[in-house]
C-alpha positions in Angstrom: 68.4 -56.1 -45.7 70.3 -57.8 -48.3 74.0 -58.0 -47.1 76.6 -55.6 -48.9 80.8 -55.2 -48.3 80.9 -52.7 -45.6 83.9 -49.6 -46.5 86.4 -48.8 -44.2 85.1 -44.6 -42.4 87.0 -42.2 -44.8 86.6 -44.3 -48.0 84.1 -44.4 -50.7 83.0 -47.3 -52.4 82.5 -48.0 -56.2 78.9 -48.0 -56.0 78.2 -44.5 -54.3 80.5 -43.5 -56.5 78.7 -44.7 -59.7 75.7 -43.2 -57.9 76.8 -40.2 -57.3 77.9 -39.3 -60.9 74.2 -40.8 -62.4 73.2 -39.2 -65.1 70.0 -37.8 -65.0 68.6 -37.8 -68.7 69.3 -41.5 -68.7 67.8 -42.3 -65.6 64.3 -40.5 -66.7 64.6 -42.1 -70.2 64.3 -45.1 -68.5 62.3 -44.9 -65.8 59.6 -47.3 -65.8 57.0 -48.9 -63.4 58.4 -52.8 -63.6 56.2 -55.2 -60.7 57.9 -58.5 -61.2 60.2 -59.3 -58.6 62.5 -61.8 -57.6 60.3 -64.5 -55.9 57.1 -63.4 -57.9 54.7 -64.8 -59.5 51.4 -63.9 -62.6 49.6 -67.1 -62.8 47.2 -66.2 -65.9 47.7 -64.0 -69.2 50.0 -63.9 -71.5 53.0 -63.1 -68.8 52.4 -66.0 -67.1 55.4 -66.6 -64.8 56.7 -67.5 -62.3 60.4 -66.7 -60.6 63.5 -69.3 -60.1 64.7 -66.6 -57.2 63.7 -66.3 -53.8 62.8 -62.8 -52.5 65.5 -60.7 -52.0 65.7 -57.5 -49.4 67.3 -54.4 -50.0 70.4 -53.5 -48.5 71.4 -50.7 -46.2 72.8 -48.9 -48.9 70.2 -49.2 -51.2 67.3 -48.5 -48.5 69.8 -44.9 -47.3 69.7 -43.8 -50.7 65.9 -44.0 -51.6 65.1 -42.2 -48.5 67.2 -39.3 -48.7 65.6 -39.4 -52.3 62.5 -39.5 -51.2 62.6 -36.2 -48.2 66.5 -36.1 -47.1 68.0 -33.1 -46.1 69.4 -31.1 -49.4 70.7 -28.0 -47.6 69.5 -24.6 -46.8 66.4 -22.9 -48.4 66.6 -19.3 -50.2 63.2 -17.9 -48.9 63.9 -15.0 -51.8 60.2 -13.4 -51.0 59.4 -9.9 -49.8 59.4 -9.6 -46.8 56.0 -7.6 -46.7 54.3 -9.9 -48.6 53.8 -12.8 -46.5 57.3 -14.6 -46.3 56.7 -14.7 -42.5 54.8 -17.9 -43.6 58.1 -20.1 -44.1 58.7 -22.3 -41.1 63.0 -22.9 -41.1 66.0 -22.9 -43.5 67.2 -26.2 -43.4 65.1 -28.0 -46.8 65.2 -31.2 -48.3 64.9 -33.3 -51.0 61.6 -32.2 -52.3 59.3 -28.6 -52.4 57.2 -27.9 -49.9 54.4 -25.3 -49.3 56.6 -22.7 -47.2 59.1 -25.0 -46.1 57.0 -26.8 -43.8 57.8 -30.8 -44.5 54.7 -32.2 -42.6 54.4 -35.2 -44.7 56.2 -38.3 -43.5 58.1 -41.6 -45.1 56.7 -44.5 -43.2 58.6 -47.7 -44.7 57.7 -51.6 -44.0 60.3 -54.3 -45.9 61.1 -57.7 -43.7 62.6 -56.2 -40.8 59.6 -54.7 -39.7 58.3 -50.9 -40.0 59.7 -48.0 -39.7 59.9 -43.9 -40.1 62.7 -42.1 -41.9 63.9 -38.8 -39.5 66.0 -37.3 -41.8 68.7 -34.8 -39.7 68.5 -31.1 -40.7 70.8 -29.7 -42.8 73.7 -27.3 -41.1 75.0 -26.4 -44.2 73.7 -24.7 -48.2 74.4 -27.6 -49.7 74.3 -31.2 -47.3 75.8 -33.4 -50.1 78.8 -31.5 -51.9 81.1 -34.5 -53.2 81.1 -38.2 -52.7 82.4 -38.3 -49.4 79.2 -37.1 -48.4 77.2 -39.2 -49.6 79.0 -42.1 -48.4 79.0 -40.4 -45.1 74.5 -39.9 -45.3 74.7 -43.6 -46.0 77.1 -44.8 -43.8 75.1 -43.2 -40.9 71.7 -44.1 -42.1 71.0 -45.8 -38.8 70.5 -42.9 -37.5 68.0 -41.5 -39.3 65.5 -44.3 -39.0 63.0 -45.3 -35.8 61.9 -48.7 -35.3 57.5 -48.5 -35.5 57.1 -52.1 -35.7 59.4 -55.4 -35.2 57.4 -57.1 -38.1 56.4 -56.3 -41.5 53.1 -54.2 -41.7 50.1 -56.7 -41.8 47.6 -55.9 -44.3 44.7 -58.5 -45.9 44.3 -59.2 -48.9 40.5 -57.6 -48.7 42.2 -54.5 -48.4 44.0 -54.0 -51.6 42.9 -53.7 -55.2 43.0 -57.0 -56.2 45.1 -56.3 -59.3 48.1 -55.2 -56.6 47.5 -58.0 -54.3 50.7 -60.0 -56.1 52.9 -56.7 -56.2 52.7 -55.3 -53.3 53.6 -55.5 -49.9 55.1 -58.7 -50.7 58.3 -60.5 -48.6 61.6 -59.2 -50.2 59.8 -55.5 -51.3 60.2 -52.4 -49.2 56.5 -50.4 -48.8 57.1 -47.0 -48.7 54.1 -44.9 -47.6 53.9 -41.3 -47.6 52.3 -40.3 -44.6 50.4 -36.3 -44.7 49.9 -34.5 -42.4 48.3 -30.7 -43.3 47.6 -28.8 -39.8 50.8 -27.4 -39.8 50.3 -26.3 -42.9 46.6 -25.4 -43.1 47.2 -22.9 -39.9 50.1 -21.4 -41.4 48.3 -20.8 -44.3 45.7 -18.9 -42.3 48.1 -16.9 -40.7 48.7 -15.2 -44.3 45.5 -15.5 -46.1 44.2 -13.4 -42.9 47.5 -11.4 -42.6 47.8 -10.4 -45.6 45.2 -11.7 -48.5 42.8 -10.2 -45.9 40.6 -13.3 -46.5 37.0 -13.6 -44.2 36.4 -17.2 -43.8 32.6 -18.4 -44.0 31.3 -21.7 -43.2 30.0 -23.0 -45.5 26.8 -24.4 -43.4 25.9 -21.1 -41.8 26.9 -18.7 -44.9 28.4 -16.7 -41.7 32.1 -15.9 -41.1 33.7 -19.0 -39.6 33.8 -17.7 -35.9 35.6 -14.1 -36.8 32.6 -12.2 -36.8 34.2 -9.9 -35.0 37.1 -9.5 -36.7 35.9 -8.7 -40.1 35.8 -4.8 -39.7 38.7 -4.5 -37.7 40.6 -6.5 -39.5 39.1 -5.6 -42.8 38.6 -8.6 -43.9 36.9 -8.2 -47.2 37.4 -11.5 -49.3 34.7 -14.2 -48.7 36.3 -17.6 -49.0 34.0 -21.0 -47.9 35.9 -22.2 -44.8 35.9 -25.8 -47.5 37.7 -24.5 -49.9 40.1 -22.8 -48.4 41.4 -25.9 -46.2 40.8 -28.4 -49.7 43.6 -26.1 -51.3 45.5 -26.0 -48.9 44.9 -30.3 -48.5 45.6 -30.5 -51.8 48.9 -28.6 -52.1 50.1 -30.2 -49.0 49.3 -34.1 -50.5 51.8 -33.2 -52.9 54.7 -33.6 -51.1 53.5 -37.4 -51.3 53.8 -37.2 -55.0 57.2 -35.4 -55.2 58.5 -38.2 -52.8 57.1 -40.9 -55.2 58.9 -39.2 -58.1 62.1 -38.6 -56.1 62.1 -42.5 -54.9 61.0 -43.6 -58.7 63.8 -41.7 -60.3 67.0 -43.2 -57.5 65.1 -46.8 -58.0 65.8 -46.6 -61.5 69.3 -45.3 -61.2 70.2 -48.1 -58.6 68.7 -50.5 -61.1 66.0 -51.4 -58.6 62.6 -51.8 -59.8 59.9 -49.6 -58.1 56.1 -49.3 -59.2 53.7 -46.3 -57.5 50.7 -46.8 -56.4 46.9 -46.3 -54.8 47.0 -47.4 -50.9 44.9 -50.0 -49.6 42.3 -49.3 -48.2 43.1 -46.4 -46.1 40.9 -47.0 -42.3 42.3 -50.5 -42.6 46.5 -49.6 -43.5 46.3 -47.2 -40.3 44.8 -49.2 -38.0 40.9 -48.3 -37.5 39.0 -51.1 -37.8 38.9 -54.5 -35.8 40.7 -56.3 -38.9 44.6 -56.0 -38.3 46.5 -53.7 -36.2 47.7 -51.8 -39.5 50.1 -48.5 -38.3 48.5 -48.1 -35.1 47.2 -44.9 -35.4 44.9 -43.5 -33.4 40.9 -42.2 -34.3 38.6 -40.2 -33.2 35.1 -39.6 -33.7 33.9 -36.2 -35.3 30.3 -35.1 -34.8 29.2 -36.6 -38.1 30.0 -40.0 -36.2 32.7 -40.7 -39.1 36.3 -42.0 -38.0 39.0 -39.3 -38.1 42.8 -40.8 -37.9 44.9 -38.1 -36.2 47.9 -39.4 -34.8 50.1 -42.3 -33.6 50.8 -42.3 -29.9 54.6 -41.7 -28.9 55.3 -40.5 -32.4 55.2 -36.6 -32.8 55.9 -36.3 -36.6 53.1 -38.8 -37.0 50.8 -36.4 -35.0 48.0 -34.0 -36.2 48.0 -30.6 -34.5 44.6 -31.2 -32.7 43.3 -32.6 -30.0 44.6 -35.0 -27.9 47.7 -34.2 -29.0 46.7 -30.3 -28.2 44.9 -29.2 -25.2 42.6 -27.0 -27.6 43.3 -25.2 -31.3 44.6 -22.4 -29.9 47.4 -23.3 -28.1 48.0 -24.7 -31.9 48.0 -20.8 -33.1 51.1 -20.8 -30.8 52.6 -23.7 -31.5 53.1 -22.7 -35.5 54.1 -18.9 -34.6 57.2 -20.1 -32.6 58.4 -22.8 -34.8 59.4 -19.5 -37.1 60.4 -17.1 -34.4 61.7 -19.1 -31.9 64.5 -21.4 -31.7 65.7 -22.7 -34.8 62.8 -21.0 -36.8 63.2 -19.2 -40.2 63.2 -16.0 -38.5 64.5 -16.4 -35.4 67.1 -14.1 -34.1 70.9 -15.2 -33.6 70.0 -18.3 -36.0 73.6 -19.7 -37.1 71.9 -22.1 -39.6 71.1 -19.7 -42.1 71.5 -19.3 -45.7 71.8 -15.1 -45.5 75.2 -13.7 -44.7 73.6 -11.2 -42.3 70.4 -13.7 -40.9 69.7 -10.7 -37.9 68.7 -8.5 -40.8 66.4 -10.9 -42.7 64.8 -11.7 -39.4 64.1 -8.2 -38.6 63.0 -7.4 -42.4 59.6 -9.4 -42.0 56.4 -8.7 -41.2 55.6 -10.5 -38.2 51.8 -11.2 -37.3 49.8 -8.7 -34.9 48.5 -10.3 -31.4 44.6 -9.5 -33.4 45.4 -11.8 -36.3 47.1 -14.6 -34.2 44.0 -13.9 -32.1 41.5 -14.3 -35.5 43.2 -17.3 -36.8 42.2 -19.2 -33.1 39.2 -18.3 -33.3 38.3 -19.7 -36.5 40.4 -23.0 -35.3 38.6 -23.4 -32.3 35.6 -22.2 -33.6 36.1 -25.7 -36.7 36.7 -27.9 -34.0 34.0 -27.2 -32.1 31.2 -26.9 -34.6 32.7 -29.9 -36.3 34.8 -32.5 -33.9 37.7 -32.5 -36.1 40.5 -30.6 -37.7 40.6 -30.6 -40.9 37.2 -30.4 -41.9 36.3 -31.6 -45.3 39.3 -34.6 -45.2 40.9 -36.5 -42.8 43.7 -35.1 -40.7 46.3 -37.9 -41.8 45.9 -39.7 -45.0 47.8 -42.0 -47.3 47.2 -41.0 -51.0 49.4 -43.8 -52.6 52.5 -46.0 -52.0 55.6 -47.0 -54.0 57.0 -50.3 -54.2 60.6 -51.1 -54.5 62.4 -55.0 -55.2 64.8 -56.4 -57.1 63.9 -56.9 -60.5 64.1 -60.7 -62.1 65.5 -59.6 -65.0 64.6 -63.4 -66.7 61.0 -62.3 -66.7 61.5 -59.4 -68.4 64.0 -60.7 -70.9 61.1 -63.5 -71.8 58.6 -61.1 -72.8 60.0 -57.7 -73.5 62.0 -56.0 -76.6 66.0 -55.9 -75.1 65.4 -52.1 -75.0 63.6 -52.2 -71.6 65.3 -53.7 -69.7 68.0 -51.1 -69.1 71.5 -51.9 -68.6 71.9 -51.0 -64.7 69.2 -53.5 -64.0 70.6 -56.4 -65.8 74.5 -55.6 -63.7 72.6 -54.4 -60.5 73.6 -58.1 -58.8 77.4 -57.5 -59.9 77.2 -53.8 -59.0 75.5 -53.5 -55.6 75.9 -57.1 -54.4 
């Protein structure tokens, strides 16, 4: 990481003060994808150009602000939902800078730069609004080291053959930080099944057989009157969870613009190579299993719980997973745990008591769906991978010389032109 002048404890740097007061309208107006970085080169076409500068990595401050924007702690969510209409799917009070179905937040930010591969593991919010002042933002940046976990000691190694050709010159290059949202949908799929069975009365049907997906005995008892194909339901929730990666991407792009950095979103390289499912490279080193159709499925990263799918081999069986999902909401620091002190409500216990919990029959019904699915197909979910990488964001220091040569001056913002003086 590029070095910056450290500030004494309790002091807010001018850099942090400036970014805290950035204009949203200005940032939205100037946000562009800017691929050309210090040390970059375009070898052909009208904008053929070779940078005369060396690559330069992001500073610790820049990286901390980008990570926070992508998925950092923002405060406590409101959960202003009728307790009898499915509020019990909400997971926890602490929220983050992006929205998430049921506030489950299972998509994790992994990034790689010249120092290695890292997982961003933000602390949970402890108050209604986590960043209320310049001092709060300075504290967050100063303690950033405690919010990241190193997964590998070197930049992620990927062969050029894994990329679309047009992205090879500008993605995962020296000096650049490549942000990779890792989508992990199983928690929310099971959480959604609970509300679909309890409140919406869906009969989940296996597409392949046209019969209830392991829950024939529950159809009458729980009055499951609406047929829903298993694939349709899982794809619907899977898409909703994948949107978290899009929210992370937009926040990264806006923060990069506010900082005067270059950033661009793009499709990932071939996911099976990136995750480590081929002999070409180690990639991210994820574990793969083979389903009953003989297809590889990335299920998680050993030793890193946040990057493990809620399915075997990380649990004994799918029935155990349903219990884990329920306990996450009703025990410990869950949203409906009595006595939870980290709450937006004046009376947490009254709020928790006013929520309609799932019956044992509902829990058993959902467990039967999950067990049936895994036993029949050898994977959970079906229709798409347990772990996915829908898109990436590269962030780097722009080479202003390139843009001054080829583009109209209005397209090179003041923040980009003054970035080195302001931040370094």
